[in-house]
C-alpha positions in Angstrom: 0.1 0.0 0.0 2.9 2.5 0.7 3.9 2.8 -2.8 0.2 3.6 -3.8 -0.2 6.6 -1.5 2.1 8.3 -4.2 -1.0 8.2 -6.3 -3.3 10.6 -4.3 -0.4 12.8 -3.4 0.6 13.3 -6.8 -3.0 14.0 -8.0 -3.2 16.4 -5.1 -0.2 18.2 -6.5 -1.6 18.0 -10.0 -5.0 19.2 -8.8 -3.3 22.6 -8.4 -3.0 23.2 -12.1 -6.8 22.9 -12.4 -9.5 25.3 -12.0 -10.2 26.0 -8.4 -12.2 28.9 -8.2 -14.9 30.9 -10.3 -16.3 34.3 -9.3 -19.4 35.2 -11.1 -22.3 38.0 -11.0 -25.7 37.3 -12.3 -24.3 34.2 -14.3 -21.6 36.4 -15.9 -18.2 35.0 -15.1 -15.9 37.8 -13.7 -12.8 35.8 -12.5 -11.4 32.1 -12.7 -8.1 30.8 -10.9 -6.3 27.8 -10.6 -4.9 26.6 -7.4 -1.4 27.8 -8.6 -2.9 31.1 -9.5 -4.4 31.5 -6.3 -1.2 30.6 -4.5 0.6 33.2 -6.5 -1.7 36.0 -7.4 -2.5 35.1 -10.8 -6.1 34.9 -12.0 -8.0 35.1 -15.3 -10.3 38.2 -15.1 -12.9 38.1 -17.9 -10.6 36.5 -20.4 -7.7 38.3 -19.5 -4.8 37.1 -17.2 -4.1 39.6 -14.5 -1.4 39.5 -11.8 -1.2 41.9 -9.2 2.2 43.9 -9.0 3.1 43.5 -5.5 3.8 40.4 -3.2 0.6 41.0 -1.2 -1.4 38.8 -3.5 0.8 35.7 -2.5 -1.0 33.4 -0.5 1.3 32.1 1.8 -1.2 29.3 3.0 -1.8 27.9 -0.2 2.0 28.1 -0.8 2.8 26.3 2.6 -0.1 23.7 1.5 1.9 23.0 -1.8 5.2 22.5 0.2 3.4 20.1 2.5 2.2 18.0 -0.5 5.5 18.2 -2.1 7.1 17.0 1.1 4.8 14.4 1.8 5.7 13.0 -1.8 9.4 13.3 -0.7 8.7 11.1 2.3 7.2 8.4 0.9 10.6 7.2 -0.5 11.2 6.4 3.0 9.7 3.4 4.7 8.2 2.6 8.0 5.6 3.7 10.5 7.4 6.9 11.3 7.5 7.9 7.5 3.8 6.9 7.7 3.2 9.6 10.5 4.8 12.2 8.7 3.1 11.4 5.4 -0.3 11.6 7.6 0.7 14.7 8.9 1.9 16.5 5.7 -1.7 15.6 4.3 -3.8 16.7 7.2 -1.5 20.1 7.4 -2.0 20.5 3.5 -5.7 20.2 4.0 -5.8 22.6 6.9 -3.7 25.0 4.9 -6.0 24.6 2.0 -9.1 25.5 4.2 -7.0 28.6 5.8 -5.7 29.7 2.5 -9.2 29.8 0.6 -11.0 31.2 3.4 -10.4 34.8 2.1 -11.9 34.0 -1.3 -15.1 32.9 0.4 -18.1 35.1 0.0 -18.3 35.7 3.7 -14.9 37.1 3.9 -15.6 39.1 0.6 -18.7 40.6 2.3 -16.6 41.4 5.7 -13.9 43.1 3.6 -16.4 45.3 1.9 -18.1 46.3 5.1 -14.8 47.1 7.0 -14.0 49.6 4.1 -15.3 52.7 5.2 -15.4 54.2 1.5 -17.8 51.5 0.4 -21.5 52.5 0.1 -24.4 50.4 0.4 -24.4 50.1 -3.2 -20.9 48.4 -3.4 -22.1 46.2 -0.7 -25.2 45.3 -2.6 -22.9 44.5 -5.6 -20.6 42.4 -3.5 -23.5 40.5 -2.2 -24.8 39.4 -5.8 -21.4 37.6 -6.2 -21.2 34.1 -6.3 -18.0 32.1 -5.5 -17.9 28.7 -7.0 -15.2 26.1 -6.1 -14.3 23.9 -9.2 -12.8 20.5 -9.8 -9.4 21.3 -8.9 -10.2 22.5 -5.3 -12.4 19.3 -4.5 -10.0 16.8 -6.2 -7.1 18.2 -4.0 -9.1 17.9 -1.0 -10.3 14.4 -1.8 -6.9 12.9 -2.8 -5.3 14.5 0.3 -8.0 12.8 2.6 -7.4 9.6 0.7 -3.6 9.7 1.2 -4.2 10.7 4.8 -6.5 7.5 5.2 -3.7 5.4 3.3 -1.2 6.5 5.7 -3.3 6.0 8.9 -4.0 2.4 7.9 0.0 1.8 7.3 0.7 3.4 10.6 -2.1 1.5 12.3 -0.7 -1.9 10.8 -4.2 -2.3 9.2 -3.1 -2.2 5.7 -3.1 -5.8 5.1 -6.8 -6.3 6.3 -7.6 -3.2 4.3 -6.0 -4.6 0.9 -7.8 -7.8 1.6 -11.2 -6.4 2.0 -10.9 -4.3 -1.4 -9.6 -7.4 -3.3 -12.7 -9.1 -1.8 -14.9 -6.2 -3.2 -13.2 -6.1 -6.5 -13.8 -9.7 -6.9 -17.3 -9.6 -5.9 -18.1 -6.5 -8.3 -16.1 -8.4 -11.1 -18.3 -11.5 -10.4 -21.4 -9.6 -10.4 -20.5 -8.0 -13.8 -19.5 -11.1 -15.3 -23.2 -12.6 -14.2 -24.6 -9.8 -15.7 -23.0 -10.3 -19.1 -23.8 -13.8 -19.3 -26.5 -14.5 -21.7 -29.8 -15.8 -20.0 -31.8 -18.0 -22.1 
């Protein structure tokens, strides 16, 4: 099972290349970004790539999530329960960092920022309230694959990987048998 943890960890890293977030208003797409785009301040605004000129747009939390995922992948070349603990830790840390790093793009955070700014009128806050933030496939794929990697590392750490593999093989054999039975002509 140990070598298979590389698969969800690698998928989590590659998921940062996929679309993560779309912001729209009244069905009109305004902004979209990948995971790397959110981490490094590069978004696509209405068909044009945009990048902030200062370092303030860097999302340190998402950059740290990338580092945790890459570090977890590097740790997979070690063996043993201690390495499994570290891989579990990097997976859980990456999940937490993604949640913290993406909170500032949530509608609640955008509304709170609009309310804090004394220059915004009620009209601006009403416009912000019409925004819709949608989390796309890359975001969900990263989270789900990190959860899978964490579960697999926990199974390795607890010594239950053999039982889990046996159960998975049994389920796969049952499914294959059911498919074969369904394909057999009845007559």
